[in-house]
C-alpha positions as CSV (number, residue, x, y, z in Angstrom):
1,X,132.4,150.4,137.4
2,X,130.2,149.5,134.6
3,X,131.9,147.5,131.9
4,X,129.1,147.9,129.2
5,X,127.4,150.9,127.9
6,X,123.9,149.8,128.9
7,X,124.9,147.3,131.6
8,X,122.7,148.7,134.4
9,X,119.6,149.1,132.2
10,X,120.1,145.5,130.7
11,X,120.4,144.0,134.2
12,X,117.2,146.0,135.3
13,X,115.2,144.7,132.3
14,X,116.3,141.2,132.9
15,X,115.5,141.4,136.5
16,X,112.2,142.9,135.9
17,X,111.3,140.1,133.4
18,X,112.2,137.4,135.8
19,X,110.4,138.9,138.6
20,X,107.1,139.1,136.6
21,X,107.6,135.5,135.6
22,X,108.0,134.3,139.2
23,X,104.9,136.4,140.2
24,X,102.8,134.8,137.5
25,X,104.2,131.4,138.7
26,X,103.1,132.1,142.2
27,X,99.6,133.4,141.1
28,X,99.2,130.4,138.9
29,X,100.0,127.9,141.6
30,X,97.5,129.6,144.0
31,X,94.6,130.1,141.4
32,X,95.4,126.9,139.2
33,X,95.6,129.1,136.1
34,X,99.0,128.6,134.6
35,X,98.0,129.9,131.0
36,X,99.4,133.5,131.5
37,X,102.8,132.1,132.8
38,X,102.9,129.7,129.7
39,X,102.1,132.4,127.2
40,X,104.7,134.9,128.6
41,X,107.5,132.3,128.8
42,X,106.8,129.7,126.0
43,X,103.9,130.5,123.9
44,X,103.2,134.3,123.1
45,X,100.6,133.5,120.4
46,X,98.8,131.0,122.7
47,X,98.7,128.2,120.2
48,X,98.8,125.6,122.9
49,X,97.1,127.6,125.7
50,X,94.1,125.2,125.7
51,X,96.2,122.1,126.5
52,X,97.8,123.7,129.7
53,X,96.5,122.3,132.9
54,X,97.4,123.2,136.6
55,X,100.4,120.9,136.7
56,X,102.3,121.8,139.8
57,X,105.7,120.9,138.0
58,X,105.2,123.3,135.0
59,X,106.2,126.6,137.1
60,X,109.3,124.7,138.1
61,X,110.1,124.0,134.5
62,X,109.1,127.5,133.1
63,X,111.0,129.6,135.7
64,X,114.4,128.2,134.9
65,X,113.7,128.8,131.1
66,X,112.7,132.3,132.0
67,X,116.0,132.7,133.7
68,X,117.9,131.8,130.5
69,X,115.6,134.1,128.6
70,X,116.4,137.0,131.1
71,X,120.2,136.3,130.6
72,X,119.7,136.5,126.8
73,X,117.9,139.7,127.0
74,X,120.6,141.2,129.2
75,X,123.3,140.0,126.7
76,X,121.4,141.8,123.9
77,X,120.6,144.9,125.6
78,X,123.9,145.7,127.4
79,X,125.7,146.7,124.2
80,X,129.4,146.9,123.6
81,X,132.1,147.6,126.2
82,X,132.6,151.1,127.4
83,X,135.3,153.1,125.8
84,X,136.3,154.0,122.3
85,X,134.8,151.8,119.5
86,X,136.8,149.6,117.6
87,X,137.9,150.7,114.0
88,X,137.5,147.8,111.6
89,X,136.3,149.5,108.5
90,X,133.1,150.3,106.8
91,X,132.2,146.7,106.0
92,X,132.5,145.7,109.7
93,X,130.2,148.6,110.6
94,X,127.6,147.5,108.1
95,X,127.9,144.1,109.5
96,X,127.2,145.4,112.9
97,X,124.0,147.0,111.7
98,X,122.9,143.9,109.8
99,X,123.5,141.8,113.0
100,X,121.6,144.2,115.2
101,X,118.7,144.2,112.5
102,X,118.5,140.4,112.8
103,X,118.4,140.7,116.6
104,X,115.3,143.0,116.3
105,X,113.6,140.5,113.9
106,X,114.3,137.5,116.3
107,X,113.0,139.6,119.3
108,X,109.6,140.1,117.4
109,X,109.1,136.3,117.7
110,X,109.0,136.8,121.5
111,X,106.2,139.3,121.3
112,X,102.5,138.5,121.1
113,X,101.9,140.1,117.8
114,X,100.1,138.6,114.8
115,X,102.4,136.8,112.3
116,X,103.1,138.8,109.1
117,X,104.4,136.5,106.6
118,X,106.2,139.2,104.6
119,X,108.4,139.9,107.6
120,X,110.2,136.6,106.9
121,X,111.2,137.9,103.5
122,X,112.5,141.1,105.1
123,X,114.6,138.9,107.4
124,X,115.9,136.8,104.5
125,X,117.1,140.1,102.9
126,X,118.8,141.1,106.1
127,X,120.4,137.6,106.4
128,X,121.7,137.9,102.8
129,X,123.4,141.1,103.4
130,X,125.0,139.6,106.5
131,X,126.2,136.4,104.8
132,X,127.8,138.6,102.1
133,X,129.5,141.0,104.7
134,X,130.8,138.1,106.8
135,X,132.4,136.8,103.5
136,X,134.1,140.1,103.1
137,X,134.9,140.9,106.7
138,X,136.7,137.5,107.3
139,X,138.9,137.7,104.1
140,X,141.8,138.8,106.2
141,X,141.8,136.0,108.7
142,X,140.2,133.0,106.9
143,X,141.2,131.1,103.8
144,X,139.2,131.5,100.6
145,X,137.6,127.9,100.5
146,X,136.0,128.2,104.0
147,X,134.7,131.5,103.1
148,X,133.2,130.1,99.8
149,X,131.6,127.3,101.6
150,X,130.1,129.8,104.1
151,X,128.8,131.9,101.1
152,X,127.4,129.1,99.1
153,X,125.6,127.3,102.1
154,X,124.3,130.6,103.4
155,X,122.8,131.8,100.1
156,X,121.2,128.4,99.4
157,X,119.9,128.3,103.0
158,X,118.2,131.8,102.4
159,X,116.9,130.8,99.0
160,X,115.3,127.7,100.5
161,X,113.6,129.7,103.1
162,X,112.4,132.4,100.5
163,X,110.9,129.6,98.4
164,X,109.2,127.9,101.3
165,X,107.7,131.2,102.5
166,X,106.3,132.1,99.2
167,X,105.0,128.7,98.2
168,X,103.4,128.2,101.6
169,X,101.8,131.7,101.4
170,X,100.3,130.9,98.0
171,X,99.3,127.4,98.9
172,X,101.5,125.7,96.3
173,X,103.8,123.5,98.4
174,X,106.6,123.2,96.0
175,X,109.0,121.2,98.1
176,X,106.5,119.2,100.2
177,X,106.9,115.4,100.0
178,X,110.3,115.5,98.3
179,X,112.9,112.9,99.8
180,X,115.9,115.2,99.1
181,X,114.7,118.4,100.9
182,X,116.5,117.3,104.1
183,X,119.7,118.3,102.3
184,X,118.5,121.9,102.1
185,X,117.4,121.8,105.8
186,X,121.0,121.2,106.9
187,X,122.4,124.1,105.0
188,X,121.8,126.7,107.9
189,X,123.6,124.7,110.4
190,X,126.5,124.0,107.9
191,X,126.8,127.8,107.3
192,X,126.8,128.6,111.0
193,X,129.2,125.9,111.9
194,X,131.7,127.0,109.2
195,X,131.3,130.6,110.2
196,X,132.0,129.7,113.9
197,X,135.3,128.0,113.0
198,X,136.1,131.3,111.2
199,X,135.1,133.4,114.1
200,X,137.3,131.2,116.5
201,X,140.3,132.1,114.4
202,X,139.7,135.8,114.0
203,X,140.7,138.0,116.9
204,X,137.7,140.3,116.6
205,X,135.3,137.9,118.2
206,X,135.6,136.5,121.7
207,X,135.6,132.9,122.7
208,X,132.3,133.2,124.5
209,X,130.6,134.4,121.3
210,X,131.9,131.3,119.4
211,X,130.6,129.1,122.4
212,X,127.2,130.6,122.4
213,X,127.1,130.0,118.6
214,X,127.9,126.3,119.2
215,X,125.0,126.1,121.6
216,X,122.9,127.7,119.0
217,X,123.7,125.2,116.3
218,X,122.9,122.5,118.9
219,X,119.4,123.8,119.8
220,X,118.5,124.4,116.1
221,X,118.9,120.6,115.6
222,X,116.5,120.0,118.4
223,X,113.8,122.3,116.8
224,X,111.1,120.3,115.0
225,X,110.6,123.0,112.4
226,X,106.9,122.3,112.2
227,X,103.7,122.7,114.1
228,X,102.2,119.6,112.6
229,X,102.5,117.5,115.7
230,X,99.4,115.5,116.8
231,X,99.1,113.9,120.3
232,X,96.2,111.7,121.5
233,X,95.4,111.1,125.1
234,X,93.1,112.1,127.9
235,X,92.5,115.4,129.3
236,X,94.7,114.6,132.4
237,X,97.6,113.3,130.5
238,X,100.5,115.5,129.6
239,X,100.6,116.2,125.8
240,X,104.4,116.2,125.7
241,X,104.4,116.0,121.9
242,X,102.5,119.3,121.7
243,X,104.4,121.0,124.5
244,X,107.9,120.1,123.5
245,X,108.3,122.3,120.5
246,X,107.2,125.3,122.5
247,X,109.5,124.6,125.3
248,X,112.4,124.1,123.0
249,X,111.5,127.3,121.2
250,X,111.3,129.1,124.6
251,X,114.9,128.1,125.6
252,X,116.5,128.4,122.0
253,X,117.6,131.9,122.6
254,X,121.3,131.3,121.9
255,X,120.9,132.2,118.2
256,X,119.6,135.6,119.3
257,X,122.5,136.0,121.8
258,X,125.1,135.0,119.1
259,X,123.8,137.6,116.7
260,X,123.9,140.2,119.4
261,X,127.4,139.2,120.8
262,X,128.8,139.2,117.2
263,X,127.7,142.7,116.7
264,X,128.8,143.8,120.2
265,X,132.4,142.3,119.7
266,X,132.8,144.0,116.3
267,X,132.4,147.3,118.1
268,X,134.7,146.6,121.0
269,X,138.5,146.4,120.8
270,X,139.4,142.9,121.7
271,X,142.7,142.4,123.7
272,X,145.4,140.7,122.0
273,X,145.9,137.1,123.0
274,X,149.3,135.3,122.4
275,X,148.9,132.6,119.9
276,X,149.6,129.4,121.9
277,X,151.2,126.4,120.2
278,X,149.4,123.1,120.3
279,X,150.7,120.7,123.0
280,X,151.7,117.2,121.6
281,X,151.6,114.1,123.8
282,X,154.6,111.8,124.0
283,X,154.8,109.2,121.3
284,X,153.9,105.6,122.2
285,X,154.8,102.1,120.9
286,X,152.4,101.1,118.2
287,X,150.9,97.8,119.4
288,X,148.5,99.5,121.8
289,X,147.6,102.4,119.6
290,X,147.1,100.2,116.7
291,X,144.6,98.0,118.9
292,X,142.7,101.3,119.5
293,X,142.4,102.0,115.8
294,X,141.5,98.4,114.9
295,X,138.9,97.7,117.5
296,X,136.0,99.9,116.0
297,X,136.7,98.1,112.8
298,X,135.9,94.6,114.2
299,X,132.1,94.9,114.7
300,X,131.9,97.1,111.5
301,X,133.5,94.2,109.5
302,X,131.2,91.7,111.0
303,X,128.2,94.0,110.1
304,X,129.4,94.7,106.6
305,X,129.8,90.9,106.0
306,X,126.2,90.6,106.6
307,X,125.5,93.5,104.3
308,X,124.5,95.9,107.0
309,X,126.4,99.2,106.9
310,X,124.6,100.7,109.9
311,X,125.4,100.8,113.6
312,X,122.0,101.1,115.3
313,X,119.5,101.0,112.5
314,X,116.1,102.7,112.7
315,X,114.6,100.6,115.5
316,X,116.1,102.1,118.6
317,X,114.8,104.5,121.4
318,X,117.3,107.3,120.7
319,X,116.3,107.3,116.9
320,X,112.7,107.3,117.9
321,X,113.3,110.4,120.0
322,X,115.2,112.2,117.3
323,X,112.5,111.6,114.6
324,X,109.7,112.4,117.1
325,X,110.9,115.6,118.8
326,X,113.3,117.1,116.1
327,X,113.1,118.0,112.5
328,X,114.5,116.4,109.3
329,X,117.8,118.2,109.9
330,X,118.7,116.4,113.0
331,X,117.4,113.1,111.7
332,X,119.7,113.4,108.7
333,X,122.6,114.0,111.0
334,X,121.6,111.0,113.2
335,X,121.5,108.9,110.0
336,X,124.9,110.1,109.0
337,X,126.3,109.2,112.5
338,X,124.7,105.8,112.4
339,X,126.2,105.1,109.0
340,X,129.8,106.5,109.7
341,X,130.0,104.5,113.0
342,X,128.5,101.4,111.2
343,X,131.4,101.3,108.6
344,X,134.0,102.0,111.3
345,X,134.7,105.7,110.7
346,X,135.6,106.2,114.4
347,X,138.9,104.3,113.6
348,X,139.9,107.0,111.0
349,X,139.3,109.7,113.8
350,X,141.5,107.6,116.2
351,X,144.2,107.3,113.7
352,X,144.5,111.1,113.0
353,X,144.5,111.6,116.7
354,X,147.3,109.0,117.4
355,X,149.3,110.4,114.4
356,X,149.0,114.0,115.4
357,X,149.1,113.5,119.2
358,X,147.7,116.9,120.0
359,X,146.3,116.9,123.4
360,X,143.0,118.8,122.4
361,X,142.4,116.5,119.6
362,X,143.1,113.4,121.8
363,X,140.7,114.7,124.5
364,X,138.0,115.3,121.9
365,X,138.5,112.0,120.4
366,X,138.5,110.2,123.7
367,X,135.2,111.9,124.8
368,X,133.6,111.2,121.5
369,X,134.4,107.6,121.8
370,X,132.9,107.4,125.5
371,X,129.8,109.2,124.3
372,X,129.2,106.9,121.4
373,X,129.8,103.9,123.7
374,X,127.0,105.4,125.9
375,X,124.7,105.9,123.1
376,X,125.2,102.1,122.1
377,X,124.4,100.9,125.6
378,X,121.3,103.1,126.0
379,X,120.0,101.8,122.4
380,X,120.7,98.1,123.5
381,X,119.1,98.3,127.0
382,X,115.9,100.2,126.1
383,X,112.7,99.0,124.4
384,X,112.1,99.9,120.9
385,X,108.7,101.2,119.9
386,X,109.5,102.6,116.5
387,X,106.6,103.6,114.2
388,X,107.2,105.0,110.8
389,X,104.2,106.7,109.2
390,X,105.2,106.2,105.6
391,X,108.4,104.9,104.0
392,X,111.4,104.0,106.1
393,X,113.2,107.4,105.7
394,X,116.7,107.1,104.5
395,X,117.2,103.5,105.5
396,X,116.8,100.8,102.9
397,X,113.6,99.0,103.5
398,X,115.1,95.7,102.2
399,X,117.3,95.5,105.2
400,X,114.9,96.6,108.0
401,X,111.3,95.9,106.9
402,X,109.8,92.4,107.3
403,X,108.4,90.7,104.4
404,X,104.7,91.6,103.7
405,X,104.8,94.5,106.3
406,X,102.2,97.2,105.9
407,X,102.6,101.0,106.3
408,X,102.8,102.4,108.9
409,X,105.6,100.1,110.0
410,X,105.5,99.4,113.7
411,X,108.2,97.8,115.9
412,X,107.2,94.2,115.3
413,X,107.6,94.7,111.5
414,X,111.1,96.4,111.8
415,X,114.0,93.9,111.8
416,X,117.5,94.1,113.5
417,X,119.7,92.2,111.0
418,X,123.0,93.5,112.5
419,X,124.9,92.6,115.5
420,X,124.2,94.1,118.9
421,X,125.0,97.7,119.4
422,X,126.8,96.6,122.5
423,X,129.7,95.2,120.5
424,X,130.3,98.6,119.0
425,X,129.9,100.2,122.5
426,X,132.5,97.8,123.9
427,X,135.0,98.4,121.1
428,X,134.6,102.1,121.2
429,X,134.9,102.3,125.1
430,X,138.0,100.2,125.1
431,X,139.6,102.3,122.4
432,X,138.8,105.4,124.5
433,X,140.4,103.9,127.5
434,X,143.4,102.9,125.6
435,X,143.8,106.5,124.4
436,X,143.2,107.8,127.9
437,X,145.9,105.8,129.6
438,X,148.3,106.2,126.7
439,X,148.0,109.9,126.1
440,X,146.7,111.3,129.4
441,X,148.2,114.5,130.6
442,X,150.9,114.3,133.3
443,X,149.6,114.5,137.0
444,X,150.6,118.1,137.2
445,X,148.3,119.1,134.3
446,X,145.4,116.9,135.2
447,X,142.2,118.5,136.5
448,X,139.3,117.0,138.4
449,X,137.1,116.4,135.3
450,X,139.9,114.2,134.0
451,X,139.7,111.9,136.9
452,X,135.9,112.0,136.8
453,X,136.1,111.2,133.0
454,X,138.5,108.2,133.7
455,X,136.4,106.8,136.4
456,X,133.2,107.0,134.4
457,X,134.8,105.4,131.3
458,X,136.1,102.6,133.5
459,X,132.5,102.0,135.0
460,X,131.0,102.0,131.5
461,X,133.6,99.4,130.4
462,X,132.8,97.1,133.2
463,X,129.1,97.4,132.7
464,X,129.4,96.6,129.0
465,X,131.7,93.6,129.3
466,X,129.4,91.0,130.7
467,X,126.6,92.1,128.5
468,X,128.7,92.1,125.2
469,X,130.2,88.9,126.0
470,X,126.7,87.3,126.0
471,X,126.0,85.4,122.8
472,X,123.3,87.0,120.7
473,X,121.3,83.9,120.4
474,X,118.0,83.2,118.4
475,X,114.9,85.1,118.9
476,X,111.6,83.4,118.6
477,X,109.0,84.8,116.2
478,X,106.0,85.0,118.5
479,X,103.5,86.2,115.8
480,X,101.4,83.0,115.0
481,X,99.7,82.7,111.7
482,X,95.9,83.3,111.5
483,X,93.8,80.3,110.8
484,X,92.7,82.0,107.4
485,X,96.3,82.4,106.5
486,X,96.9,78.6,106.9
487,X,93.8,77.7,105.1
488,X,94.7,80.0,102.1
489,X,98.4,78.7,102.1
490,X,99.9,82.1,102.9
491,X,101.6,80.6,106.1
492,X,102.6,77.3,107.4
493,X,101.1,76.0,110.7
494,X,103.4,76.4,113.6
495,X,103.7,74.7,116.9
496,X,105.5,76.4,119.9
497,X,107.6,74.3,122.3
498,X,106.9,75.0,126.1
499,X,110.1,77.1,126.3
500,X,109.0,79.1,123.3
501,X,105.5,79.7,124.7
502,X,107.2,81.0,128.0
503,X,109.5,83.3,126.1
504,X,106.5,84.7,124.1
505,X,104.4,85.2,127.2
506,X,107.1,87.6,128.5
507,X,107.5,89.5,125.2
508,X,106.4,93.0,124.1
509,X,103.1,94.3,125.4
510,X,101.8,91.1,126.9
511,X,100.5,91.2,130.5
512,X,102.6,89.1,132.7
513,X,101.5,90.1,136.1
514,X,104.4,90.8,138.4
515,X,106.9,89.3,135.9
516,X,109.4,91.4,133.9
517,X,108.4,92.1,130.2
518,X,111.2,92.0,127.8
519,X,111.5,93.7,124.4
520,X,110.7,91.7,121.3
521,X,114.4,91.5,120.3
522,X,115.7,90.0,123.5
523,X,117.3,86.7,122.7
524,X,115.4,83.7,124.0
525,X,118.3,82.5,126.3
526,X,118.0,85.8,128.2
527,X,114.3,85.2,128.9
528,X,114.7,81.6,129.8
529,X,117.6,82.5,132.1
530,X,115.2,84.7,134.0
531,X,112.5,82.0,133.9
532,X,115.0,79.4,135.4
533,X,115.8,82.0,138.0
534,X,112.1,82.2,138.9
535,X,111.8,78.5,138.9
536,X,114.4,78.3,141.6
537,X,112.4,80.8,143.6
538,X,109.2,78.8,143.0
539,X,110.9,75.5,144.0
540,X,112.5,76.7,147.2
541,X,109.3,78.5,148.3
542,X,111.2,80.5,150.8
543,X,108.7,83.0,152.4
544,X,111.4,85.5,153.1
545,X,112.9,85.2,149.5
546,X,109.4,85.8,148.0
547,X,108.8,88.8,150.3
548,X,112.2,90.2,149.3
549,X,111.4,89.9,145.6
550,X,107.8,91.0,146.2
551,X,106.4,88.0,144.4
552,X,103.5,85.7,145.1
553,X,104.4,82.1,144.4
554,X,100.9,81.4,143.1
555,X,101.4,84.1,140.6
556,X,104.5,82.2,139.2
557,X,102.8,78.8,138.9
558,X,100.9,79.1,135.6
559,X,103.6,81.4,133.8
560,X,106.3,78.9,134.7
561,X,104.3,75.7,133.6
562,X,106.2,73.7,131.1
563,X,109.7,75.0,132.2
564,X,109.7,74.4,135.8
565,X,109.0,71.0,137.4
566,X,107.4,72.3,140.6
567,X,105.0,74.5,138.8
568,X,104.3,71.8,136.3
569,X,103.3,69.4,139.0
570,X,101.0,71.8,140.6
571,X,99.3,72.7,137.3
572,X,99.0,69.1,136.3
573,X,97.4,68.3,139.7
574,X,94.9,71.2,139.4
575,X,94.1,70.0,135.7
576,X,93.5,66.5,136.9
577,X,91.2,67.8,139.7
578,X,89.4,69.9,137.0
579,X,89.3,67.0,134.6
580,X,87.9,64.8,137.3
581,X,85.1,67.4,138.1
582,X,84.3,67.9,134.3
583,X,84.0,64.0,134.1
584,X,81.7,63.7,137.0
585,X,79.5,66.5,135.5
586,X,79.5,64.8,132.0
587,X,78.6,61.4,133.7
588,X,75.9,63.1,135.7
589,X,74.5,64.8,132.4
590,X,74.7,61.3,130.6
591,X,72.8,59.6,133.4
592,X,70.1,62.4,133.3
593,X,69.7,62.0,129.5
594,X,69.6,58.1,130.0
595,X,66.9,58.6,132.6
596,X,64.7,60.6,130.3
597,X,61.6,58.6,128.9
598,X,62.0,57.4,125.4
599,X,59.5,58.7,122.9
600,X,57.3,56.2,121.5
601,X,55.9,57.5,118.2
602,X,52.3,56.7,117.2
603,X,53.2,56.5,113.6
604,X,56.2,54.7,112.4
605,X,58.8,57.3,111.2
606,X,61.1,56.9,108.3
607,X,64.0,57.7,110.5
608,X,64.3,58.2,114.3
609,X,67.6,59.1,116.1
610,X,67.7,59.4,119.9
611,X,71.1,61.2,120.5
612,X,72.8,59.3,123.3
613,X,75.3,62.1,124.5
614,X,74.0,65.3,126.0
615,X,74.1,68.3,123.7
616,X,74.7,72.0,124.7
617,X,74.8,75.3,123.1
618,X,76.7,78.5,123.5
619,X,74.1,81.1,123.5
620,X,71.0,78.9,123.4
621,X,70.2,78.7,119.6
622,X,70.4,75.8,117.2
623,X,70.1,76.8,113.6
624,X,70.4,75.7,110.0
625,X,71.2,77.9,107.1
626,X,70.8,76.8,103.4
627,X,71.1,80.1,101.8
628,X,73.2,78.8,98.8
629,X,74.2,82.3,97.6
630,X,70.5,83.7,98.0
631,X,70.1,86.8,100.0
632,X,70.6,86.0,103.6
633,X,67.8,86.5,106.0
634,X,68.8,86.4,109.7
635,X,66.7,84.0,112.1
636,X,64.3,85.4,114.5
637,X,66.0,84.5,117.8
638,X,63.1,86.0,119.9
639,X,59.9,84.6,118.4
640,X,56.5,85.1,119.9
641,X,56.2,81.3,120.6
642,X,59.5,81.3,122.4
643,X,60.7,78.1,120.8
644,X,61.1,78.1,117.0
645,X,61.2,80.4,114.0
646,X,61.8,79.9,110.3
647,X,62.5,81.6,107.1
648,X,63.6,80.5,103.6
649,X,66.6,78.1,104.2
650,X,66.7,79.1,107.9
651,X,65.5,77.3,110.9
652,X,66.2,78.4,114.5
653,X,65.4,76.5,117.7
654,X,65.7,78.4,121.0
655,X,66.8,76.7,124.2
656,X,68.2,77.6,127.4
657,X,72.0,78.1,127.1
658,X,72.9,77.0,130.7
659,X,71.6,73.3,130.6
660,X,72.1,70.2,128.6
661,X,70.0,69.1,125.8
662,X,68.6,65.6,125.4
663,X,67.6,65.4,121.8
664,X,65.5,63.1,119.8
665,X,65.0,63.7,115.9
666,X,62.3,61.9,113.8
667,X,61.6,62.3,110.1
668,X,58.2,61.2,108.7
669,X,57.0,60.6,105.1
670,X,53.6,62.2,106.0
671,X,52.1,64.3,109.0
672,X,52.4,62.4,112.4
673,X,49.7,62.8,115.1
674,X,50.1,65.7,117.5
675,X,51.3,64.9,120.9
676,X,51.3,67.4,123.7
677,X,51.2,65.2,126.8
678,X,54.4,65.5,128.8
679,X,55.7,68.6,127.0
680,X,55.8,72.2,128.1
681,X,55.8,73.7,124.4
682,X,54.9,72.2,121.1
683,X,55.2,74.5,118.1
684,X,54.9,73.8,114.4
685,X,56.3,75.8,111.6
686,X,56.7,75.7,107.9
687,X,60.1,75.5,106.4
688,X,61.5,75.5,102.8
689,X,64.8,73.5,102.4
690,X,66.5,74.6,99.3
691,X,69.4,72.1,99.7
692,X,68.0,69.1,101.4
693,X,70.2,69.5,104.5
694,X,68.1,70.3,107.6
695,X,71.1,70.3,109.9
696,X,70.7,72.3,113.1
697,X,74.1,73.2,114.7
698,X,75.8,75.7,116.9
699,X,79.1,76.6,115.5
700,X,80.5,78.2,118.9
701,X,79.9,75.1,121.0
702,X,80.6,72.5,118.2
703,X,77.1,70.9,118.5
704,X,75.7,69.5,115.2
705,X,72.6,67.4,114.9
706,X,71.9,64.8,112.1
707,X,70.0,65.8,108.9
708,X,66.2,66.0,109.4
709,X,65.5,66.0,105.7
710,X,63.8,63.0,104.2
711,X,66.4,61.2,102.2
712,X,68.0,64.6,101.1
713,X,64.7,65.8,99.7
714,X,64.5,69.5,98.9
715,X,61.4,71.5,99.2
716,X,58.6,72.3,101.7
717,X,58.6,70.8,105.3
718,X,56.7,71.1,108.3
719,X,58.8,71.2,111.4
720,X,57.2,70.3,114.9
721,X,59.4,71.1,117.9
722,X,58.5,69.6,121.4
723,X,60.3,71.0,124.5
724,X,60.1,70.1,128.1
725,X,62.0,70.9,131.2
726,X,63.4,67.9,132.9
727,X,64.2,68.2,136.7
728,X,67.2,66.1,138.1
729,X,68.5,65.5,141.6
730,X,72.2,65.2,140.5
731,X,74.8,67.9,139.9
732,X,73.0,69.1,136.7
733,X,69.9,70.0,138.7
734,X,68.0,69.7,135.5
735,X,68.0,69.5,131.8
736,X,66.1,69.9,128.6
737,X,64.2,67.5,126.4
738,X,63.9,68.2,122.9
739,X,62.0,66.2,120.2
740,X,62.0,67.5,116.6
741,X,59.8,66.0,114.0
742,X,60.0,66.9,110.3
743,X,57.8,65.8,107.5
744,X,57.2,67.0,103.8
745,X,54.3,69.5,103.8
746,X,53.3,72.8,102.4
747,X,52.2,76.0,104.2
748,X,54.1,78.6,106.3
749,X,51.4,78.9,109.0
750,X,52.7,78.7,112.6
751,X,50.6,76.5,114.9
752,X,51.2,76.6,118.7
753,X,49.8,73.3,120.0
754,X,50.9,73.9,123.5
755,X,52.8,76.8,125.2
756,X,52.6,76.2,129.0
757,X,54.2,78.9,131.0
758,X,57.3,77.4,132.9
759,X,58.3,78.7,136.5
């Protein structure tokens, strides 16, 4: 027997829709084109169709969503129960008509038709009528002040929507950028929540309708309320930030079902249900209930003493998810929850539950405490990657933003001044356990979910106890000042100890190989405890233990240097061997330069310097720059002569970067004779010294030669550079001889005295 007027038709429509979706899913998996399935289920207008790829998991996600949609269409289309309609008066009939009109409007959003902005204004008019009719229809079952609250919040919510629609259409974004608009965003959920409370007390609506309305409120908070979401990534990456709003919109059919069921129930005579008196639990002695009340106040008092009235703060992974995937409405509620728990408001809820002792209230309070404890644990044990594009919304910046931080604020710039959320989680969980054991229902009235809840709460408490008992400890700031900040006095120079260096190597986004990487807020002692555990593994060098942990001992050696003696011994031995090799190479290079023939000048120079130590360059260029504020001219590092180039105030000498240099410098008062014997290249160029400091150097290698200028004389010089390759049988295998002569003289002409091609 059909219970509803159009039950079979509604079931057929729902089954047909679900069958079409399943066919599209199968075809999409075979052909690799899932766009039709996506558009039918989640995106009728095709806004995100270009982002869809042949992901095999997408049909498995969309088909269950389509099943929820099919259920919603069945609920809408089946109508009221068969039989004589209910007689609730003219206003109730008008409310049914308005509710069905809202159902029709909401169904148009599921159709692939162009958006017409004026239809939103029509829907606002219908909703205004429905709000007024609810106010009138509920006057016999609801007190006046809840109805006034419903009326005021409903009217303001519709007015807010009308203003947004008109201003957005005209391009005059009246409310955009205002910090207080979040208060307007929460009006709709406040209106619906107060209306659901009134419906629950009115016999004309069923409990199923109220429950669907509660789910509708929940999904309204998950909606982002905006399409201005930008995601960056490769073509093969899943753009979750783009897809999530469409997926949430596809499954958010509960508001549609609530409007339809509210209209169905008004047309159906509801069976009279006897009013049941609330069951009260037996009173208990006050020491333990008082402990349950006081416990949430303890971490709140500690935080308030530090001037922090918040529980989690803005830097936690759950807050990131709320801000990133929902709208300002849910973010405002999250902020309110953070503030209420932070100041100890759960203690008030526990006190009310203990005083009234109603089992429904006690169960709700206990469940809320366990959920809050779980939220605190998740926030404490997960990494934070908070980024705020703009101001720190609602939270005071003086508490959570590091000094000198720049917008957008990232995770490193956000502080955690309060105590660990685990202390709150432990206090709330213990309070919930006390309520559970003091006021639990007798065994005859217990059901399976009570046992499951008790077991889960005990497990959560056991997990939190050792973590919450751990001292918070200091957290090393691993951001080292830049050299320019030290030079300008903006920061003080800092030196990290070996333990601090190890801690910083395992912090944040640093690459640590096979080692675990900790969040930036992890206390130093936790990271060091992990390091000492690895030190024991490194010291024992047990192959079975290393295989079980999937760690290579060699990969632990350098990360553990400084905090583990066995690793330090190996590193020091390797460093000593490396130093020995470097010393041998330096000795060989020194012997090579000592073996080079000394230059015997034909004319006595004013100054001659034979540099004893071998020199080297990072990229094969020695140059001087005496610009002194004049327009800078870059040196020619690829001159035609292959050896030297010059410009005003700039002299560059090109050598081979992979071999040492044996350098001799000579400064003359007049032009010396030309010498080419024994040299591969001899090139002379003109050079103007504006500062009298002809100092060739290489900033990267630290090489700096003495001044070639004659007693600091400014003006024109001639620079003659001699270059020769010097073979050597030692480890260096060869070196470079460089003789540079400088003397006063005019003329910029380049003279190549010798340019023998080297093999």
